[in-house]
Residue frames as a rotation matrix with the C-alpha (Angstrom) as fourth column:
MET 1
0.832 -0.388 0.396 93.07
0.514 0.273 -0.813 -139.36
0.207 0.880 0.427 4.84
GLN 2
0.489 -0.733 -0.472 96.67
0.141 -0.468 0.873 -138.47
-0.861 -0.493 -0.125 5.50
SER 3
0.920 -0.317 0.228 99.15
0.231 -0.030 -0.973 -136.88
0.315 0.948 0.045 3.09
ALA 4
0.425 -0.858 -0.287 102.90
0.280 -0.177 0.944 -136.32
-0.861 -0.481 0.165 2.95
VAL 5
0.941 -0.198 -0.275 105.30
-0.339 -0.542 -0.769 -134.52
0.003 0.816 -0.577 0.56
ILE 6
0.429 -0.872 0.234 108.53
0.740 0.488 0.462 -136.16
-0.518 -0.025 0.855 -0.51
ASP 7
0.875 -0.144 0.462 110.87
0.195 -0.768 -0.610 -133.14
0.442 0.624 -0.644 -1.25
GLN 8
-0.015 -0.986 0.167 114.03
0.180 -0.167 -0.970 -131.42
0.984 0.015 0.180 -0.41
ASP 9
-0.030 0.119 0.992 112.74
-0.861 -0.507 0.035 -130.21
0.507 -0.854 0.118 2.98
LEU 10
0.899 0.401 0.177 111.85
-0.439 0.822 0.362 -133.80
-0.001 -0.403 0.915 3.90
ALA 11
0.661 -0.701 -0.269 115.39
0.304 0.577 -0.758 -134.92
0.687 0.419 0.594 2.80
LEU 12
-0.345 -0.759 0.552 117.02
-0.184 -0.522 -0.833 -132.44
0.920 -0.389 0.041 5.07
ARG 13
-0.022 0.404 0.914 114.61
-0.945 -0.307 0.112 -132.91
0.326 -0.862 0.389 8.03
ASP 14
0.298 0.191 0.935 114.24
-0.592 0.805 0.024 -136.75
-0.749 -0.561 0.353 7.99
PRO 15
-0.335 -0.542 -0.771 116.64
-0.939 0.125 0.320 -138.42
-0.077 0.831 -0.551 5.52
GLU 16
-0.896 -0.005 0.444 115.46
-0.071 0.989 -0.133 -141.93
-0.438 -0.150 -0.886 6.60
ARG 17
0.079 0.993 0.089 111.72
0.250 0.067 -0.966 -141.16
-0.965 0.098 -0.243 5.97
PHE 18
0.158 -0.084 -0.984 112.89
-0.823 -0.561 -0.084 -139.50
-0.545 0.823 -0.157 2.62
ILE 19
-0.688 -0.623 -0.373 114.65
-0.724 0.556 0.407 -142.52
-0.046 0.550 -0.834 1.50
ALA 20
-0.777 0.500 0.384 111.80
0.310 0.833 -0.457 -144.98
-0.548 -0.236 -0.802 2.66
LEU 21
0.196 0.953 -0.233 108.99
0.075 -0.251 -0.965 -142.85
-0.978 0.171 -0.121 1.06
GLY 22
0.004 -0.340 -0.940 111.02
-0.900 -0.411 0.145 -142.27
-0.436 0.846 -0.308 -2.11
ALA 23
-0.939 -0.309 0.149 111.46
-0.260 0.924 0.281 -146.13
-0.224 0.225 -0.948 -2.47
LEU 24
-0.395 0.853 0.342 107.79
0.457 0.506 -0.731 -146.71
-0.797 -0.132 -0.590 -2.08
ALA 25
0.291 0.462 -0.838 106.90
-0.473 -0.691 -0.546 -143.90
-0.831 0.556 0.017 -4.57
LYS 26
-0.372 -0.529 -0.763 109.25
-0.914 0.063 0.401 -145.27
-0.164 0.846 -0.507 -7.15
SER 27
-0.943 -0.002 0.332 107.93
-0.008 1.000 -0.017 -148.76
-0.332 -0.018 -0.943 -6.68
GLU 28
-0.068 0.968 0.241 104.31
0.553 0.238 -0.798 -147.91
-0.830 0.079 -0.552 -7.07
LEU 29
0.350 0.245 -0.904 104.83
-0.568 -0.712 -0.413 -145.36
-0.745 0.658 -0.110 -9.96
THR 30
-0.752 -0.646 -0.132 106.66
-0.484 0.406 0.775 -148.01
-0.447 0.647 -0.618 -11.99
ALA 31
-0.304 0.702 0.644 103.28
0.402 0.707 -0.581 -149.55
-0.864 0.082 -0.497 -12.65
VAL 32
0.670 0.463 -0.580 102.67
-0.215 -0.627 -0.749 -146.80
-0.710 0.627 -0.321 -15.26
SER 33
-0.211 -0.913 -0.351 105.89
-0.548 -0.187 0.816 -147.85
-0.810 0.364 -0.460 -17.13
ALA 34
-0.227 0.220 0.949 104.06
0.686 0.727 -0.005 -150.25
-0.691 0.650 -0.317 -19.61
LEU 35
0.762 0.560 0.324 102.64
0.624 -0.506 -0.595 -147.01
-0.170 0.656 -0.735 -21.28
TYR 36
0.822 -0.566 0.053 105.97
-0.557 -0.820 -0.131 -145.15
0.117 0.078 -0.990 -20.81
PRO 37
0.787 -0.503 -0.357 108.89
0.319 0.827 -0.462 -147.42
0.528 0.250 0.812 -21.75
ARG 38
-0.217 -0.971 0.098 111.64
0.464 -0.191 -0.865 -145.04
0.859 -0.143 0.492 -20.44
PHE 39
0.645 0.577 0.501 109.79
-0.085 -0.598 0.797 -144.21
0.759 -0.557 -0.337 -17.23
VAL 40
0.826 -0.386 -0.410 112.34
0.550 0.393 0.737 -145.70
-0.124 -0.835 0.537 -14.86
GLN 41
-0.230 -0.899 0.372 115.11
0.960 -0.272 -0.066 -143.81
0.161 0.342 0.926 -16.64
TRP 42
-0.041 0.305 0.952 113.20
0.181 -0.934 0.307 -140.58
0.983 0.185 -0.016 -16.51
TYR 43
0.863 0.493 -0.107 112.41
0.145 -0.039 0.989 -141.16
0.483 -0.869 -0.106 -12.84
GLU 44
0.560 -0.766 -0.315 116.05
0.778 0.355 0.519 -141.90
-0.285 -0.535 0.795 -11.86
SER 45
-0.449 -0.792 0.413 117.54
0.881 -0.469 0.060 -138.99
0.146 0.391 0.909 -13.96
LYS 46
-0.414 0.351 0.840 114.95
0.062 -0.910 0.410 -136.30
0.908 0.222 0.355 -13.47
VAL 47
0.577 0.785 0.227 112.70
-0.085 -0.219 0.972 -136.96
0.812 -0.580 -0.059 -10.45
GLU 48
0.618 -0.384 -0.686 115.18
0.779 0.418 0.468 -138.28
0.107 -0.824 0.557 -7.90
PRO 49
-0.618 -0.785 -0.028 117.70
0.775 -0.603 -0.190 -135.32
0.133 -0.139 0.981 -8.37
GLY 50
-0.381 0.487 0.786 114.89
0.056 -0.837 0.545 -132.88
0.923 0.251 0.291 -8.68
LEU 51
0.686 0.527 -0.502 113.57
0.464 0.214 0.859 -133.91
0.560 -0.823 -0.098 -5.23
LEU 52
0.312 -0.663 -0.681 116.83
0.944 0.135 0.301 -132.90
-0.108 -0.737 0.668 -3.87
THR 53
-0.827 -0.495 0.268 117.23
0.549 -0.815 0.187 -129.53
0.126 0.301 0.945 -5.73
GLY 54
-0.546 0.658 -0.518 113.73
0.160 -0.526 -0.835 -128.47
-0.822 -0.539 0.182 -5.04
GLU 55
-0.796 0.185 -0.576 112.69
-0.603 -0.333 0.725 -128.70
-0.057 0.925 0.376 -8.65
ARG 56
-0.304 0.669 -0.678 110.24
-0.159 0.666 0.729 -131.62
0.939 0.329 -0.096 -7.90
LYS 57
-0.601 0.187 0.777 108.02
-0.786 0.039 -0.617 -132.89
-0.145 -0.982 0.123 -5.39
ILE 58
-0.602 0.543 -0.586 105.94
0.092 0.776 0.625 -136.12
0.794 0.322 -0.516 -4.87
LEU 59
-0.276 0.716 0.641 102.65
-0.937 -0.349 -0.013 -136.03
0.215 -0.604 0.767 -3.13
VAL 60
-0.843 -0.063 -0.534 101.75
0.026 0.987 -0.158 -139.17
0.537 -0.148 -0.830 -1.26
ARG 61
-0.097 0.819 0.566 98.11
-0.947 -0.251 0.201 -139.85
0.307 -0.516 0.800 0.06
ALA 62
-0.942 -0.105 -0.318 97.32
0.000 0.950 -0.313 -142.69
0.335 -0.294 -0.895 2.45
SER 63
-0.104 0.919 0.379 94.00
-0.864 -0.272 0.423 -144.00
0.493 -0.284 0.823 3.79
GLY 64
0.880 0.337 0.335 93.48
-0.475 0.645 0.599 -146.28
-0.014 -0.686 0.728 6.65
GLY 65
0.392 -0.847 0.360 97.27
-0.478 0.147 0.866 -146.66
-0.786 -0.511 -0.347 6.83
ARG 66
0.196 -0.208 0.958 97.53
0.710 0.704 0.007 -147.81
-0.676 0.679 0.285 3.24
LEU 67
-0.758 -0.491 -0.430 98.99
0.041 -0.693 0.719 -146.06
-0.651 0.527 0.546 0.35
ALA 68
0.218 0.959 0.179 96.12
0.464 0.060 -0.884 -144.69
-0.858 0.276 -0.433 -1.76
GLY 69
0.822 0.062 0.566 97.79
0.562 -0.241 -0.791 -142.48
0.087 0.969 -0.233 -4.51
LEU 70
-0.093 -0.904 -0.417 100.88
0.584 -0.388 0.713 -140.40
-0.806 -0.177 0.564 -5.59
ALA 71
0.894 0.187 0.408 101.62
0.445 -0.476 -0.758 -137.57
0.053 0.859 -0.509 -7.90
VAL 72
-0.145 -0.988 -0.047 104.94
0.900 -0.151 0.409 -136.17
-0.412 0.017 0.911 -9.24
LEU 73
0.906 0.393 -0.158 105.15
0.353 -0.907 -0.231 -132.38
-0.234 0.153 -0.960 -9.61
LYS 74
-0.190 -0.901 0.389 107.59
0.969 -0.237 -0.075 -130.24
0.160 0.362 0.918 -11.51
LEU 75
0.660 0.335 -0.672 108.14
0.571 -0.805 0.160 -126.68
-0.487 -0.490 -0.723 -10.22
ALA 76
-0.359 -0.831 -0.425 111.05
0.153 -0.502 0.851 -125.65
-0.921 0.241 0.307 -12.39
GLN 77
-0.972 -0.237 0.008 110.47
0.055 -0.194 0.979 -124.02
-0.230 0.952 0.202 -15.84
GLU 78
-0.398 0.907 -0.138 106.68
-0.412 -0.042 0.910 -124.93
0.820 0.419 0.390 -15.72
ARG 79
-0.429 0.473 0.769 104.09
-0.828 0.135 -0.544 -125.87
-0.361 -0.871 0.334 -13.41
LYS 80
-0.158 0.283 -0.946 103.47
-0.776 0.557 0.296 -129.44
0.611 0.781 0.131 -14.33
LEU 81
0.238 0.283 0.929 101.85
-0.748 0.664 -0.011 -132.51
-0.620 -0.692 0.370 -12.88
CYS 82
-0.418 -0.636 -0.649 104.07
-0.907 0.332 0.259 -135.18
0.051 0.697 -0.716 -14.46
CYS 83
-0.620 0.179 -0.764 102.43
0.041 0.980 0.196 -138.32
0.783 0.090 -0.615 -13.01
LEU 84
-0.317 0.607 0.729 99.40
-0.947 -0.155 -0.283 -139.11
-0.059 -0.779 0.624 -11.02
ARG 85
-0.538 0.149 -0.829 98.53
-0.161 0.948 0.275 -142.59
0.827 0.281 -0.486 -9.83
VAL 86
0.048 0.688 0.724 95.63
-0.998 0.006 0.061 -143.74
0.038 -0.726 0.687 -7.74
LEU 87
-0.887 -0.391 0.245 96.02
-0.417 0.907 -0.063 -147.36
-0.198 -0.158 -0.967 -6.48
PRO 88
-0.723 0.606 -0.332 93.32
-0.127 0.355 0.926 -149.63
0.679 0.712 -0.179 -7.83
ALA 89
-0.390 0.551 -0.738 91.67
0.882 0.455 -0.127 -150.21
0.265 -0.700 -0.663 -4.42
PHE 90
-0.318 0.242 -0.917 91.05
0.555 -0.737 -0.387 -146.43
-0.769 -0.631 0.100 -4.06
GLN 91
-0.973 0.108 0.202 90.02
0.130 -0.461 0.878 -145.60
0.188 0.881 0.435 -7.65
GLY 92
-0.203 0.963 0.177 86.56
0.328 -0.104 0.939 -143.78
0.923 0.249 -0.295 -7.49
SER 93
0.111 0.213 -0.971 87.06
0.980 0.137 0.143 -142.82
0.164 -0.967 -0.194 -3.78
GLY 94
0.963 0.217 0.161 88.04
0.210 -0.976 0.057 -139.23
0.169 -0.021 -0.985 -4.39
VAL 95
0.456 -0.868 -0.198 91.74
0.512 0.073 0.856 -139.75
-0.728 -0.492 0.478 -3.78
GLY 96
-0.221 -0.506 0.834 92.59
0.974 -0.152 0.166 -138.47
0.043 0.849 0.527 -7.40
VAL 97
0.544 0.464 0.699 90.54
0.437 -0.868 0.237 -135.25
0.717 0.177 -0.675 -6.89
ARG 98
0.934 -0.274 -0.228 92.42
0.107 -0.394 0.913 -134.70
-0.340 -0.877 -0.339 -3.49
LEU 99
-0.076 -0.985 0.155 95.86
0.808 0.030 0.589 -135.25
-0.584 0.170 0.794 -5.19
PHE 100
0.073 0.081 0.994 94.75
0.832 -0.555 -0.016 -132.71
0.551 0.828 -0.108 -7.88
ARG 101
0.847 0.359 0.392 93.68
0.143 -0.864 0.482 -130.18
0.512 -0.352 -0.784 -5.40
ASP 102
0.714 -0.654 -0.251 96.98
0.294 -0.046 0.955 -130.70
-0.636 -0.755 0.159 -3.29
ALA 103
-0.099 -0.747 0.657 98.93
0.963 0.095 0.253 -130.42
-0.252 0.657 0.710 -6.50
PHE 104
0.399 0.434 0.808 97.21
0.620 -0.777 0.111 -127.13
0.675 0.457 -0.579 -7.39
ASP 105
0.998 0.051 -0.048 98.22
0.069 -0.543 0.837 -125.76
0.017 -0.838 -0.545 -4.00
ILE 106
0.212 -0.973 0.093 101.92
0.459 0.183 0.870 -126.75
-0.863 -0.142 0.485 -4.28
LEU 107
-0.248 -0.426 0.870 102.14
0.961 0.007 0.277 -125.57
-0.124 0.905 0.407 -7.94
GLY 108
-0.636 0.082 -0.767 100.31
0.125 -0.970 -0.207 -122.33
-0.761 -0.228 0.607 -7.42
THR 109
-0.643 0.459 -0.613 97.86
-0.763 -0.324 0.559 -122.92
0.058 0.827 0.558 -10.26
GLU 110
-0.014 0.808 0.589 94.61
-0.350 0.548 -0.760 -124.68
-0.937 -0.217 0.275 -10.90
ARG 111
0.949 0.199 -0.245 95.61
-0.286 0.213 -0.934 -125.29
-0.133 0.957 0.259 -14.54
PRO 112
0.150 -0.968 0.200 98.75
-0.465 0.110 0.879 -127.21
-0.873 -0.225 -0.434 -14.33
LEU 113
0.069 -0.183 -0.981 100.43
-0.980 0.173 -0.101 -128.61
0.188 0.968 -0.167 -17.52
LEU 114
-0.169 -0.188 0.967 100.02
-0.444 0.891 0.096 -132.29
-0.880 -0.413 -0.234 -17.82
SER 115
-0.327 0.171 -0.930 99.75
-0.902 0.237 0.360 -134.97
0.282 0.956 0.077 -20.51
VAL 116
-0.099 0.308 0.946 98.04
-0.471 0.823 -0.317 -138.36
-0.876 -0.477 0.063 -20.79
SER 117
-0.949 -0.308 0.071 98.17
-0.108 0.528 0.842 -141.25
-0.296 0.792 -0.534 -23.25
ASN 118
-0.461 0.812 -0.358 95.20
-0.777 -0.175 0.605 -141.90
0.429 0.557 0.712 -25.44
GLU 119
-0.383 0.194 -0.903 94.83
0.292 0.953 0.081 -145.30
0.876 -0.233 -0.421 -23.57
ARG 120
-0.692 -0.077 -0.718 94.55
0.722 -0.046 -0.691 -143.48
0.021 -0.996 0.087 -20.17
LEU 121
-0.896 0.305 0.322 92.37
-0.188 -0.919 0.348 -140.63
0.402 0.251 0.880 -21.47
PRO 122
0.009 0.957 -0.291 89.01
0.014 0.291 0.957 -142.37
1.000 -0.013 -0.011 -20.64
MET 123
-0.077 -0.107 -0.991 90.13
0.914 0.390 -0.113 -142.82
0.399 -0.915 0.068 -17.06
PHE 124
-0.624 -0.386 -0.679 90.74
0.673 -0.707 -0.216 -139.05
-0.397 -0.592 0.701 -16.62
GLU 125
-0.591 0.380 0.711 88.13
0.405 -0.623 0.669 -137.41
0.697 0.684 0.214 -18.83
ARG 126
0.438 0.862 -0.255 85.58
0.698 -0.147 0.701 -136.99
0.566 -0.485 -0.666 -15.95
VAL 127
0.289 -0.423 -0.859 88.22
0.803 -0.381 0.458 -135.28
-0.521 -0.822 0.230 -13.61
PHE 128
-0.788 -0.577 0.215 89.59
0.585 -0.591 0.555 -133.12
-0.193 0.563 0.803 -16.49
ASP 129
-0.238 0.828 0.507 86.00
0.495 -0.346 0.797 -131.93
0.836 0.440 -0.327 -17.24
TYR 130
0.574 0.489 -0.657 85.35
0.802 -0.173 0.571 -131.37
0.165 -0.855 -0.491 -13.55
PHE 131
0.053 -0.637 -0.769 88.42
0.671 -0.548 0.500 -129.14
-0.739 -0.543 0.398 -13.31
GLY 132
0.873 0.363 -0.326 87.89
0.015 -0.688 -0.725 -127.44
-0.488 0.628 -0.606 -16.75
PHE 133
-0.202 -0.971 0.131 91.08
0.027 0.128 0.991 -128.80
-0.979 0.204 0.000 -18.27
ARG 134
0.849 0.467 -0.246 91.32
-0.292 0.027 -0.956 -128.36
-0.440 0.884 0.159 -22.06
VAL 135
0.445 -0.731 0.517 93.59
0.787 0.594 0.163 -130.20
-0.426 0.335 0.840 -24.53
GLY 136
0.401 -0.524 -0.751 96.40
-0.278 -0.851 0.446 -128.16
-0.873 0.030 -0.487 -25.58
ALA 137
-0.076 -0.438 -0.896 97.93
-0.997 0.059 0.055 -130.42
0.029 0.897 -0.441 -28.34
GLU 138
0.938 0.154 0.311 98.23
-0.132 0.987 -0.089 -134.02
-0.321 0.043 0.946 -29.51
TYR 139
0.043 -0.998 -0.046 101.60
-0.926 -0.057 0.372 -135.64
-0.374 0.026 -0.927 -29.76
VAL 140
0.895 0.193 -0.403 102.37
-0.348 0.866 -0.358 -138.67
0.280 0.461 0.842 -32.11
ASP 141
0.604 -0.637 -0.479 104.87
0.421 0.765 -0.487 -141.16
0.677 0.093 0.730 -31.04
LEU 142
0.419 -0.451 0.788 106.02
-0.600 -0.789 -0.132 -139.05
0.681 -0.417 -0.602 -28.10
TYR 143
0.070 -0.466 0.882 106.69
-0.935 0.278 0.221 -141.91
-0.348 -0.840 -0.416 -25.60
ARG 144
-0.262 -0.132 0.956 105.86
0.119 0.979 0.167 -144.94
-0.958 0.158 -0.241 -27.77
ARG 145
-0.987 -0.087 -0.133 105.59
-0.135 0.016 0.991 -145.83
-0.084 0.996 -0.028 -31.35
ASP 146
-0.623 0.780 -0.049 102.18
0.168 0.194 0.967 -145.63
0.764 0.594 -0.252 -32.84
SER 147
-0.166 0.600 -0.783 100.66
0.986 0.074 -0.152 -143.84
-0.033 -0.797 -0.604 -29.93
LEU 148
0.068 0.291 0.954 99.06
0.280 -0.924 0.262 -140.47
0.958 0.249 -0.145 -28.99
GLU 149
-0.427 -0.067 -0.902 99.65
0.896 -0.171 -0.411 -138.38
-0.127 -0.983 0.133 -25.97
TYR 150
0.307 0.644 0.701 97.49
0.580 -0.710 0.399 -135.28
0.755 0.284 -0.592 -25.17
SER 151
-0.834 -0.520 -0.184 98.66
0.494 -0.555 -0.669 -132.20
0.246 -0.649 0.720 -23.29
PHE 152
0.293 0.947 -0.128 96.27
0.848 -0.196 0.493 -130.33
0.442 -0.253 -0.861 -21.21
ASN 153
0.858 0.156 -0.489 96.38
0.416 -0.770 0.483 -126.67
-0.302 -0.618 -0.726 -20.08
GLY 154
0.431 -0.697 -0.572 99.13
-0.619 -0.691 0.375 -125.87
-0.657 0.193 -0.729 -22.47
THR 155
0.909 -0.175 -0.378 101.66
-0.216 0.578 -0.787 -127.45
0.356 0.797 0.488 -24.80
LEU 156
0.526 -0.825 0.206 104.85
0.301 0.407 0.862 -129.35
-0.795 -0.392 0.463 -24.44
LEU 157
0.523 -0.471 -0.710 107.82
-0.789 -0.582 -0.195 -128.22
-0.322 0.662 -0.677 -26.55
VAL 158
-0.198 -0.403 0.893 108.45
-0.026 0.913 0.407 -131.53
-0.980 0.057 -0.192 -28.47
PRO 159
-0.830 -0.106 -0.547 108.48
-0.540 -0.086 0.837 -132.60
-0.136 0.991 0.014 -31.98
ASN 160
-0.786 0.594 -0.174 105.37
0.397 0.699 0.596 -134.47
0.475 0.399 -0.784 -33.65
GLN 161
-0.702 0.521 -0.485 103.10
0.287 -0.417 -0.863 -131.92
-0.652 -0.745 0.143 -32.21
ARG 162
-0.768 0.416 0.487 99.78
0.387 -0.304 0.871 -131.10
0.510 0.857 0.073 -33.87
PRO 163
-0.638 0.614 0.465 96.68
-0.742 -0.651 -0.158 -128.88
0.206 -0.446 0.871 -32.81
PRO 164
-0.709 0.468 0.528 94.02
-0.123 0.655 -0.746 -130.66
-0.695 -0.593 -0.406 -31.05
ALA 165
-0.782 0.577 0.238 91.08
0.527 0.405 0.747 -132.27
0.334 0.710 -0.620 -32.91
ARG 166
-0.862 0.498 0.093 88.02
-0.497 -0.797 -0.343 -130.12
-0.097 -0.342 0.935 -32.85
């Protein structure tokens, strides 16, 4: 299994590869936009500029020459795993666990801040339990009306936050 990092260093070292991998990452990550309606705006206004300033990185994992998964990391202000996606053909193969471990190395913590929607929580519960992640807070209508988002390993500074259910 091969991995790459899309970041400021890659942009300086190999601009063509930076652009190609960045376009691939954006294309594959927009698959989560159904649950996060302003995802593309966030990606274009925060992630893309952050890659060039060093505030963000994207981990890319490939297997057998095919893209297997991606993770967007935030290194400024907080150590946050912003988005993680394992492509359907690789779900259950360990790619997600490897992405988490790579993210821990880059972020310098085994407890990065992250959030997940109530619809996606069942997909992540096993891996969150494996790593010992704990709910920090619940957020009402954070990204969509009539939805819940859960933070793990800390809390986000946003309105409509409530303590986790016990």
